[in-house]
N, C-alpha and C positions, 0 to 999 in steps of 0.2 A: 549230157547226163551219162554217168558210167553205166555200162550194160547191166550190172546187178540191180541198180536202182530202176532202170528201164523195165526189167522183168518184174520187179516188185509192183510198180505202178500199173503195168499191164495186168498183173494178177488182181490188183484192186479193181480195175475196170471190169475184168471178167466176172469177179464176184458180184459187183454192183449190177452190171447189165444182166447177168444171169439170175439175179435175185437169190443168190446163195448166201443169205445173211448169216448162216451159222458159221461161215468162215471169215466174216467181216472183222470181228474183234481181233483175231490173230493177225490179219494183214495190217490193221490199223496200229497194233502194238509194234509190229516190226517197222512200220513207217515212223512212229513216234520215237523209236530207239535210234533213229538217224540223227536226232537232235538238230534238225535244220532250223535256220533262222531267216528272217526277212530283213532286208535293209530298206527302211522307209524313205520316202522322198526327202525328208529332212536330215537323212544320214543316220538316224537312230537304228541300231541293230536290235531286233526284237525276237524273242522266241515265239514260235508258232505251234499251233496244234490243229488237229483235224485237217491235215493236208491231204488234198485229193488232186491228183494229176491224172487226166484221162488222155493217154497217148494218141488214140485215134482221132480225137477232136481238138486236142491241144488245150482243153479247158483246165483251169487251175482254180482251186478254192482253198482257203485256209482261214483260221481265226488267230488273232493274237493270243498267245497263252496268258499274257498278263500285260497290263498297260505299261508302255515304256516310260521310264522316268522323264519328267519334264526337265529340259535343259535350261 
């Protein structure tokens, strides 16, 4: 992961762990602006939302932004 993204997710972790929820929307907007996608096991490329990566634990969670089209 590029260093700027590492810093962004470290900031997310700090906000969540420190319960500084007034900063959460800003951090989540910056993460959403990355427009990251997931490649599913069947090869479908899908947009994701609510991406949370916690660098200290390696935990990752996200939701699919919309259902990928059926092939």
